[in-house]
C-alpha angles and dihedrals in degrees: 000000000000091000090056092062120102110267094249091053092048092050091049092049092047091053094043094049091041089060093044091048091050091051090047091052087062095047091122088069104029101033089228105129121169092271094053092045091049092052090052100044105030098077089057096048106053133010139165114279094232133033114271137172123290093256094056092045090051092051091047093049091051091051092049091047090053090050093049091047090052091049092050094047093047100033093123093056094041102041100024135278090262092067090113090058090067086085 
């Protein structure tokens, strides 16, 4: 699916998840593991197109956080092993 994205979107995602992966690699010092990073960033990445109730928004946020956590933890496999070389 990632390879079906427009090139600009793919480049942006590679850089974003490269940074998040780099932060996660230093979680022993900064306490920002993939789960914590996902909770912070997920609400700003994807959201429901129309206002809903608090229960639906909570469920949606949890799903997005799980997706973001997965992308951080597997960024090398998803975006390429050379993701660290972006820096």
